N, C-alpha and C positions, 0 to 999 in steps of 0.2 A: 504494500498500499505505498502510494505516494503523499510528501508530506501534507498536503493541501486535504486529499482526501481524510487522510490519518485525522487532521484538524478537523474537519468537518464529521467528523463521526463523534469526535470528545466536544464537540460545540454543541451535538444535536443530544447527546448523553446527560451534558450539563446541563442544559433545557427541563430533561426530565427527574435527573436525581434531586436537582438543590428546589425545581418548581417554582424558577422564576428565571425572566430573561435576562441573556446574555446575548454579548451581539453575535446579528446573524439568525435570532431564535424562531424573532417576528417573521423571517423571512421561508423559516423552516417548516414553520406551523400554522400554516396559512390556513383559512378556513375551508372547506371543498365546496364544490358546484355549488350542493345544494345549501348551503350553510351561507357563503356568499348573494344568493338568490332572494334572500329573505330578507337582506339588509331597508333600513330605512331609514327615506331621508325628507320625507315629507313631512310637515311642521304637525306637531302636536293635535289632535281631536280634546279639547277642552270640555268641562264640564267645570258646576261649582266648586266639584272637589278638584282639591290639588292633583291626587295623586288618580285621580280617573281620568287618562290617556291615553291612546296608544301613538305608537312613533318614540321618539327621540327627544330626549330634553334636559336642559342643563338647570341644574342646581346651584347654587349659592350657597355652600355650605365651610361658615368661619371663613370667612373671603373667599375661597376655592371653588371655581367652576366644578360640577360632578357629573359627569355624561352618564345619563339612564334611561333603560329600551324598559317601555315594558307590552304587554300583547291581552289578549284575553279580557275577558269580564270573568268579575267576581262570582264566585257559585256559593249558595249557600252553604256553611256550613265549613267548606274548604278554607283551610289557608290559603295567604299569597305565597306563592315562590319566586324565591329570591336565587337568581344560578350566579356561582363565583366562580369567575374564570383563574388561569394559572398565572405567575407570572411572565410577562414576558407580554401578553395574550390580552387583549381588549374584549369587550363585549360582542364585540361581530364574532366572533371563533363559535360562539356559542347559541349562535342567530337561529342553527340550524333545530333543534332541540328544544329553543323555546317560541319555535313557531309549532310542533309538533302539540308539547305538551299545551300549550293558549287555544287547545282547541274547547278544551272543557273546564280550563284553568286560568288564572289571572297568574301571572309571570312576568317580572321584571329580572332587569340583571344591569350590572351599571359599571364603568371602566371607573379601578381604586387610583389615586392620586396618581401619578408617573405613568398610567398607561394611558390608552387609547386616545379619548377626544379629552378626556379629562384635565385641568390644570398639571403641573409638573407642582411636588409638594416642596414647603419652603424649606425645609433641612430633613434630619431623619426622622426619620416616622418608626414606631413601636409598634406592637401589638394593640395595647390599648389606645392606640392616635389612633390609628387605623377602624379600628372596631369602632370606636365614637363618630368616624366618617356615616359605616355602614348603619348605624342608631340611624343618622338624621334619614340616611335613605329609608330605611323600614319604616320611621315617621311618615316621611312624604309618601312614599307607594302603595302604604296598604294602612293606614291608620292607626284605628284601633286593630285592625284583623291578626291574628297568628301568622306567623309565617313557618316555613320549611326552607334549610337553607341547601343548595346542594354543590357543592364546591369540590373543584377539581384542582388537585396539586396543590401549590400555594394557597391557592382557593379553600381547597378543604380544610389547610392546618387553619386558616382564619377564622374559619365556620365554628370548628372543633374548640378553639380557644374562647372564642365568643359564647357558644352555646351557655355554659355551666354559668354565666354572670348575667344572663337573661330569660331566665327558666319562664317571663311571664309571657314573655314573644316566641321565642322559638320553642315551638313543639316538635318539628324531624329533622333530621340530619340526613344525609346521603353522600358520602365521603368516596370519590370518585382517583383513588391513585393518587390521597392525601401526601402532601409531604410527611414525611415521619417529624416524629412528634419530639426524637432526638438525633436528629439529621447532620447536627455541626459533629457528634460523638460518633456516630456511625460513620462519616466519612477520614474521619480521622485516624478508628481502627481500622476501616477498611483503605485505605490507603496512606502507607508510614511515610511521614516528612520526607524519607529517604528513598521515596519513588521517582523516579526519572520518567521522561516520554510522557505521552498523552496522558498517561493515568496521571504524572503531575499537575499537568496541564488542568484536567479535571479539576484536580484537587484545591489549588491555587483560588480557581477561575469560581468556584460554586460557594468556599469560604468567607471570599471578596463579597459577594453575592449576600451571602447569609448574615454579613456582616455591616449591612446598609448599602450596599452598593446599587448603581441602575440599575432597572428605572425608577424600580418603588423608594431607593433610600429608605429600606423597610430592616427592622433590627428584627430577625428573627431566631433568637435564642431558644437552646434546649429549655424543653418542664416537660415535668410530671401531667398524664391524661387526666385532668379533672371531670367528675361527673356531672352531667348536668339532668339525675333522676332518672327518670324510665320512661322517656319519649322514644317512641320508634326512630333505629339509625340503622342503615344500613352501610354497610364497607366494604367497596365492589376495588381489588387490584387487580392489575396488569396476570393476563396468562402467558402471555410472548414474555422469555425472559434475556430481553434485550440487554439488561444491563451487564448480561456474560460479555460482552463484546471488548469489555477495557480489558484492554492485556493486563495479565498475570492476577487481577483484583475481583474480576466482574464477579465470580462466584459468591465471595464473601459479601457485594454490594447486594448481588440479589437475597441472598438471605438478610442482610441487614434490613434491606425494605420491605419484605415480607414480614418480618418482624414490626416492624413500626406500622405495616397496617393492621396487625393483630392489634395490636397497643391502641389504636384508636377504639377498638371496641368500647373499652373499659369510659367512654366518654357516656355510657346507658348499659340500662341494665336489659336495656332490650334492644338489642342491636345483633346483626347479623352481618355475619362475615360474606363475600363469594366471592369469585374468581372469570373475569372477564374473559375466556381462554382464546378469544383471539383476537385479542387486543393488546398495542402495547401502551404506551404511557397515555395518548388519548384514546380513553375508554370511549367518551361520549362520540367520536366520529368513528373509532376504528368499526364499534359500535353501537349504533347510536337507541337500538332497539334494548340493549342492555339496561343501557343510562334511565332512558324515557320508564321502562317497565318499572325503576328501584322508585324513580320519583314520584311515580303514580300514585305506587304501593305505600311508599312512606306516606303523602300528603291525605290518601286516602282511611291512612293508622289512625294520624291525627285527628282529621276530622269526626272519625267513630268517636273518640274521645272529649269532643271540647262537650 
């Protein structure tokens, strides 16, 4: 493998393992044709309720513009679904499953600060500060309704860290190959500091991003998995063992990633772990039916408990 191909492979794996965007990630993970076709550029259709709009709208939150997309009509007793993309991805990446889910649900997504069409953050972000933005988004799009958070990669980690502190609003979670709760430790153990070549590049780039690098400038410290009670939770892990492509250290990285997915089950006493057998990291792109069914199940279970 020549240097360029080797570096491309490292960058692609970096996007997946860190759950955050590196140079080249945006291009390597563009939406599929169906998702691109669902983009909405029309002006929002407004009602008297600020959150009742279809299309995209920008809200000012603490002096920053946050880009939000909503579709579908609110259904009786069903929570509003909030989709949360991984690092390096804007809300358009999840447009395909948003369109499918909006057939019988109210579904919204948003660009976190530093992503997509939202403003850049004013400085380093924390899990707490990015959670405050999420709270403001939920207030605007859901009002008094409960929500189900469905997050991929870094979006899944943020959702799982957010839910225990917001049990009054978050009534269900779907975590799609969520970034491990101990990602930094996993990486330090899986790829030693003495490593060279592609693995060393992967280690350095990933740790830099987890420590507040671009695009979100978000600090992602390791932490224990805290409980959000007994809300319905589905954790979906990838089935195609693509992390094994990392020379010398791939099998250990795959094992650590799987352990991280199992750890996320601790967020609820009613959690379920499954494997998307035909998927790499982007489960909702590789197997959108798997993602949609899981989100529908959790939303229905949350509605039944309302």
